[in-house]
Structure formats: C-alpha cells, structure tokens
C-alpha positions as CSV (number, residue, x, y, z in Angstrom):
1,M,96.8,93.3,129.4
2,I,95.2,92.7,125.9
3,S,93.9,89.1,125.5
4,P,94.6,87.0,122.5
5,A,91.0,87.2,121.5
6,T,91.4,91.0,121.4
7,T,94.4,90.8,119.4
8,S,92.7,88.6,116.8
9,I,89.8,90.9,116.6
10,N,92.3,93.7,116.1
11,R,93.9,91.9,113.2
12,S,90.8,90.9,111.6
13,A,89.4,94.6,111.8
14,V,92.7,95.7,110.1
15,A,92.4,93.2,107.5
16,A,88.7,93.7,106.7
17,A,88.9,97.6,106.7
18,P,90.4,97.8,103.1
19,V,88.0,95.3,101.7
20,V,85.0,97.1,103.0
21,L,86.6,100.3,101.6
22,I,86.8,98.8,98.2
23,L,83.3,97.4,98.2
24,A,82.0,100.9,99.4
25,A,83.8,102.7,96.5
26,L,82.5,99.9,94.1
27,A,79.0,100.7,95.4
28,I,79.4,104.3,95.1
29,G,80.6,103.9,91.4
30,L,77.9,101.7,90.4
31,G,75.4,104.4,91.6
32,S,77.1,107.2,90.0
33,N,77.6,108.8,86.6
34,G,80.1,107.6,84.0
35,Y,82.8,110.3,85.2
36,V,83.0,108.7,88.8
37,V,83.2,105.3,87.3
38,T,86.0,106.3,85.1
39,V,87.9,107.7,88.0
40,L,87.4,104.6,90.1
41,G,88.4,102.5,87.2
42,F,91.7,104.3,86.9
43,A,92.1,103.9,90.8
44,A,91.7,100.2,90.6
45,I,94.0,99.9,87.5
46,Y,96.8,101.9,89.3
47,G,96.1,99.7,92.4
48,I,96.9,96.7,90.5
49,F,100.1,98.4,89.0
50,C,101.2,99.6,92.6
51,T,100.5,96.1,94.2
52,G,103.1,94.7,91.8
53,L,105.4,97.5,92.2
54,N,105.2,96.8,95.9
55,F,106.7,93.3,95.5
56,F,109.9,94.7,94.1
57,M,110.2,97.9,96.3
58,G,108.3,97.2,99.3
59,Y,109.4,93.6,100.0
60,T,112.6,93.3,98.0
61,G,113.9,96.7,99.1
62,Q,114.9,97.5,95.5
63,A,113.9,100.6,93.4
64,S,112.5,100.4,89.9
65,F,111.7,103.4,87.9
66,G,111.0,101.5,84.7
67,Q,107.8,99.6,85.5
68,N,105.9,101.7,83.0
69,A,107.9,99.9,80.4
70,F,106.0,96.7,81.2
71,A,102.7,98.5,81.4
72,A,103.3,99.8,77.9
73,I,104.0,96.1,76.8
74,G,100.6,95.1,78.4
75,G,98.7,98.0,76.8
76,Y,100.2,97.8,73.3
77,G,100.3,93.9,73.4
78,T,96.5,93.9,74.1
79,A,95.9,96.5,71.4
80,V,97.8,94.8,68.7
81,L,96.5,91.4,69.5
82,C,93.0,92.3,69.6
83,E,92.7,95.1,67.1
84,R,95.0,93.8,64.4
85,Y,95.0,90.0,64.8
86,N,91.3,89.7,66.3
87,W,92.4,87.8,69.5
88,D,90.0,87.2,72.2
89,Q,90.3,89.8,74.9
90,T,91.1,87.2,77.6
91,L,93.8,85.4,75.7
92,A,95.4,88.9,74.8
93,F,95.3,89.7,78.4
94,F,97.3,86.7,79.7
95,A,99.5,86.8,76.5
96,S,100.6,90.4,77.2
97,M,101.3,89.4,80.7
98,A,103.5,86.5,79.6
99,M,105.4,88.8,77.1
100,A,106.0,91.2,79.8
101,G,107.3,88.6,82.2
102,A,109.6,87.1,79.6
103,F,110.9,90.5,78.8
104,A,111.5,91.2,82.5
105,A,113.2,87.9,82.9
106,A,115.7,88.8,80.1
107,I,116.4,92.2,81.2
108,G,116.4,91.6,84.9
109,Y,118.8,88.7,84.5
110,S,121.8,91.2,83.9
111,T,120.2,94.3,85.1
112,L,119.5,93.0,88.7
113,K,123.3,92.5,89.3
114,L,123.5,96.2,90.0
115,R,122.7,97.9,93.2
116,S,122.0,101.1,94.9
117,H,121.6,104.0,92.5
118,Y,123.0,102.2,89.5
119,L,120.1,99.8,89.6
120,T,117.8,102.9,89.9
121,M,119.4,104.5,86.7
122,A,119.3,101.3,84.9
123,T,115.3,100.9,85.4
124,F,115.0,104.6,84.6
125,A,116.7,104.0,81.2
126,L,114.5,101.1,80.6
127,G,111.3,103.3,81.0
128,T,112.8,105.9,78.7
129,I,113.7,103.4,76.1
130,S,110.2,101.9,76.0
131,Y,108.8,105.4,75.7
132,E,111.0,106.4,72.6
133,I,110.1,103.0,71.1
134,S,106.4,103.7,71.5
135,V,106.8,107.0,69.7
136,E,109.1,106.0,67.0
137,W,107.8,102.6,65.9
138,T,104.9,103.9,64.3
139,S,104.1,100.9,62.1
140,L,103.2,99.0,65.4
141,T,102.2,101.6,67.8
142,H,100.9,104.5,65.6
143,G,103.2,106.9,67.5
144,Y,101.8,110.0,69.0
145,M,98.6,109.4,67.2
146,G,97.8,106.6,69.6
147,Y,96.1,103.2,69.1
148,L,92.3,103.3,68.4
149,G,89.6,100.7,68.4
150,I,90.7,98.5,71.2
151,P,87.6,96.5,72.3
152,P,86.4,96.7,75.8
153,I,87.2,93.9,78.5
154,G,85.7,90.8,77.4
155,I,85.0,87.2,78.9
156,A,84.6,84.2,76.7
157,G,83.7,86.3,73.6
158,F,81.3,88.5,75.5
159,E,82.1,92.1,75.6
160,L,81.3,94.2,78.5
161,A,80.2,97.5,76.8
162,S,79.1,99.2,80.0
163,D,81.7,101.2,82.0
164,K,80.1,99.9,85.3
165,Q,80.4,96.4,84.1
166,Q,84.0,96.9,83.3
167,L,84.5,98.3,86.7
168,V,83.3,95.3,88.5
169,V,85.5,93.0,86.7
170,I,88.6,95.3,87.2
171,T,87.6,95.4,90.8
172,L,87.5,91.6,91.1
173,I,91.0,91.3,89.2
174,L,92.2,93.8,91.6
175,L,91.0,91.9,94.8
176,L,92.5,88.6,92.9
177,G,95.8,90.4,92.8
178,V,95.9,91.3,96.3
179,W,95.0,88.0,97.3
180,I,97.7,86.4,95.4
181,S,100.1,89.1,96.9
182,I,98.9,87.9,100.4
183,R,99.6,84.3,99.7
184,L,103.0,84.9,98.1
185,V,104.1,87.4,101.1
186,D,103.1,84.9,103.6
187,S,104.9,82.1,102.1
188,R,108.7,81.1,102.1
189,F,109.1,83.3,99.1
190,G,107.8,86.3,101.0
191,R,110.0,85.6,104.0
192,A,113.1,85.4,101.7
193,L,112.1,88.7,100.1
194,R,111.9,90.4,103.6
195,G,115.2,89.0,104.2
196,I,116.8,90.4,101.1
197,A,115.4,93.8,101.9
198,G,117.0,93.7,105.5
199,S,120.5,92.6,104.3
200,E,121.4,91.0,101.0
201,A,124.6,89.8,102.7
202,A,122.9,88.1,105.7
203,A,120.1,86.6,103.4
204,A,122.9,84.9,101.2
205,A,124.6,83.9,104.3
206,L,121.4,82.0,105.2
207,G,121.5,80.2,101.9
208,I,118.9,82.3,100.1
209,N,119.7,82.6,96.3
210,V,119.5,86.6,96.4
211,A,119.9,87.0,92.4
212,R,117.0,84.5,91.9
213,Y,114.6,85.8,94.3
214,K,115.1,89.5,93.2
215,L,114.6,88.2,89.6
216,I,111.4,86.5,90.5
217,A,110.0,89.6,92.2
218,F,110.9,91.6,89.3
219,V,109.1,89.5,86.9
220,I,106.1,89.4,89.2
221,A,106.0,93.2,89.4
222,A,106.3,93.3,85.6
223,M,103.4,91.0,85.1
224,Y,101.2,92.9,87.4
225,A,102.1,96.2,85.4
226,A,101.3,94.6,82.1
227,A,97.9,93.6,83.6
228,A,97.1,97.0,84.5
229,G,98.5,98.3,81.1
230,S,96.1,95.9,79.4
231,L,93.2,96.7,81.4
232,F,93.6,100.5,81.0
233,A,93.8,99.8,77.2
234,H,90.5,97.9,77.2
235,F,88.8,100.3,79.7
236,V,89.6,103.7,77.8
237,G,89.7,101.9,74.4
238,F,92.6,104.3,73.3
239,I,96.4,104.3,74.3
240,S,99.2,106.6,73.3
241,P,102.9,107.1,74.5
242,E,102.0,109.6,77.1
243,V,99.9,107.1,79.0
244,F,102.9,105.0,79.8
245,G,105.5,108.0,80.3
246,A,107.3,109.3,83.3
247,A,104.0,110.7,84.8
248,M,102.9,107.2,85.5
249,V,105.9,106.4,87.4
250,I,105.8,109.6,89.5
251,Q,102.3,109.0,90.2
252,S,102.7,105.2,91.2
253,F,105.5,106.4,93.7
254,T,103.2,108.7,95.2
255,M,100.5,106.1,95.6
256,L,102.8,103.7,96.8
257,F,104.3,105.7,99.7
258,L,101.2,107.5,100.8
259,G,99.3,104.1,101.0
260,G,102.0,102.5,102.9
261,I,105.1,100.7,100.9
262,G,105.9,97.1,102.3
263,T,102.2,96.6,103.2
264,T,99.6,94.5,101.5
265,W,96.7,97.0,101.2
266,G,98.8,100.2,101.2
267,P,99.4,100.6,97.4
268,L,95.6,100.1,96.9
269,L,94.7,102.7,99.5
270,G,97.2,105.1,97.9
271,A,95.7,104.5,94.6
272,L,92.2,105.5,95.9
273,L,93.5,108.6,97.8
274,V,95.6,110.1,95.0
275,M,92.8,109.5,92.3
276,L,89.9,110.6,94.4
277,L,91.3,113.4,96.3
278,P,91.6,115.8,93.3
279,E,87.9,115.2,92.7
280,V,87.0,116.0,96.2
281,L,88.9,119.2,96.0
282,R,87.6,120.3,92.7
283,G,85.3,122.8,94.3
284,L,88.3,124.9,95.5
285,K,89.0,125.9,92.0
286,E,92.3,127.8,91.9
287,L,93.2,126.6,95.3
288,Q,92.7,123.0,94.4
289,D,96.4,122.2,93.6
290,I,97.6,124.1,96.7
291,A,95.3,122.1,99.1
292,Y,96.0,118.8,97.3
293,C,99.8,119.4,98.0
294,I,99.1,120.5,101.6
295,I,97.1,117.3,102.4
296,L,99.7,115.0,100.7
297,V,102.5,116.6,102.7
298,A,100.5,116.5,105.9
299,I,99.9,112.7,105.3
300,L,103.9,112.1,104.9
301,I,104.6,114.1,108.0
302,Y,101.9,112.6,110.4
303,A,101.6,109.2,108.7
304,P,105.1,108.3,107.4
305,R,104.1,104.8,107.3
306,G,101.3,105.3,105.1
307,V,97.6,105.5,105.4
308,F,97.2,101.7,105.9
309,A,99.3,101.9,109.1
310,L,97.5,104.9,110.1
311,I,94.1,102.9,109.9
312,G,95.5,100.0,111.8
313,Q,96.7,102.3,114.6
314,G,93.3,104.0,114.8
315,I,91.6,100.5,114.9
316,S,93.8,99.2,117.6
317,R,93.3,102.4,119.8
318,I,89.5,101.9,119.5
319,N,89.8,98.4,120.6
320,D,92.1,99.2,123.4
321,L,89.5,101.9,124.8
322,A,86.7,99.5,124.4
323,T,88.8,96.8,126.3
324,R,89.6,99.3,129.2
325,R,86.0,100.4,129.6
326,H,84.9,96.7,129.5
327,Q,87.6,95.8,132.3
328,A,87.0,98.8,134.5
329,P,83.5,97.7,136.0
330,S,85.1,94.3,136.7
331,D,88.2,96.0,138.4
332,G,85.8,98.0,140.6
333,K,83.8,94.9,141.6
334,Q,87.0,93.0,142.5
335,G,88.1,96.0,144.6
336,S,85.0,96.2,146.7
C-alpha cells in the first residue's frame, strides 16, 4: 500500500518535472547560438498559444479552428501601435490582448450557441476571414509584403535588443501564463468548465450557466493567443499573413494532442517537442520528415493521453519500485 506521503511525493515530482524541463531548455538556449535561441523562443510562444487553446478545447470540450485570428490581432495590433503610433511595447502588448478579448466576446456571444461540427465550421471561417483581411487590408497590414520595423520586447521603455534577453522574458511570461492557468483550473470556474466538457445538459441541470462559462473560456483563449501573436511580432520584428495562417492552427493542434490535451503542462511540452524534434533529426537529411512522422505517430499510439501523462506514469512507477524495495527488508524482518 502506498502511503499518503509517497502519493504527495509523486504529485510533487510530476508537477516539478515540467518546470525543470523548461529551466533546462532555457539554460541550453542561453548557452547556445542565435539559432537555438530562436527555436526555443518559438516553442515558448507556441506554448503560450496552446495553453490558451487548451482552456477552450481541453477543459471546456469545445473545438476552435480560429484561434489564429486572435493571434493576428495581437501581432498586427502590436505592430501598428508600436511602429505607427510609437506606443510603449508593454502598453501595446496589453492593448492587443484587450482588443482580442473584446473581439472574442463579440464574436463568441452568437457563435458559441452552435455545437459540434457547426461550431468547428464557424471558428474555421473566423480564421479564414482574418487571414483574408490581413491580406487585403494593405493600408493597415501591408498585405503579403508584411510589417517591418517592429521593435523588440521592451519593459518600461527599455528595449531588449538581445535575443537571449527576449527569450528570458518570453519564458517568464509563459510560466506566468501557466501559473494563471493552474489557478483558474483549480477554482470554481475550472470545475464548471470540466462539468461542461462532461455533459452540457448535466452542467446546466446543476445550475451552471453553460453559455457564460463557454464565452469566458473563449475570451481567455483569445487573450492567450493575442499575447503569443504580440510576442512573436516583437521577437521576430516582422509579421505577414502567412504567420497567422492555417499552418498555425495545424501546428498548435499537433502540440496540444502530443503534449496532452486537458492537462496543465501538456500543451507546453507538446510545443517543445514539435519545435525541437525536427532540429534533432536534421542530421538524417532526406529521412528527416519520415523519421519525424514515425515518432509522432508512435507517441500518439503508445501515449494517447500525451507526453505529460507518460512522464507522470514513469515517475509514479519509479516511486512505486522505490517504495517496494524499501518495504521488502522490513517485511523480511517481520517474517523472521
């Protein structure tokens, strides 16, 4: 029998493992060249995006193929405010998130009344429309030419010109976003979302305002997406419509399901895996894409609940073995 103390150790180990992994990745990035820093920066930005998407898909049980629209609002909002109107980067960051949240509230109020594949089609249309707007509204977005001259991440008027400095700030924002996610999931709000994911009818019967909670989750996901889009614009210094196209949705879905949808750290681990794995396999040259697909399919087959659940199971097994070895001598002494 596993003691409560051992169970507590298991939970602490599972909770600490992703943090250790993030800090290890950050340390590797700070000691590496600019290319590695860029890849890790993209992984952290996608981790923020997927953490928000996980609110709507993982905890509420809904499907959204239009989160790239809110990332575009964050990216272009930051670009326009900073480059054209000389706003402070921090103010532009929060203003872009607020714009995305307001837009999500306006769109979601009517869209979220749909269910199943109807909601999926509506959110996909949202992403497609935002892409077309970013292409055609050239006076604001510059179309396919993209938006140049976006300043790097800045704090209180001080610009972080170094990619490594920006990576540290993005990582801190990521950890803050995950911490906020943990607090929300463990609250009454999070329990209501899980109830909606289980059965909307049952949740409504228990007095949960389903429409309201779905809308709040949608707005939260949109603000996370806007934060990711804004950070991407600052980190790269350039954005174009292709950045926030359908490829962003596909990649984020891959990260979400590989890492573990409906888990706190799963989306982040999925982002790290999807961004770093191609770099690890780059030495295979022509076989790189084949090996990458084989690994992804293998993870989906042997870890259907995601990498985070697999790590948790591994830590639990190690602790169980250690507990049994510790109890075995005691049992032998009692028997003698």
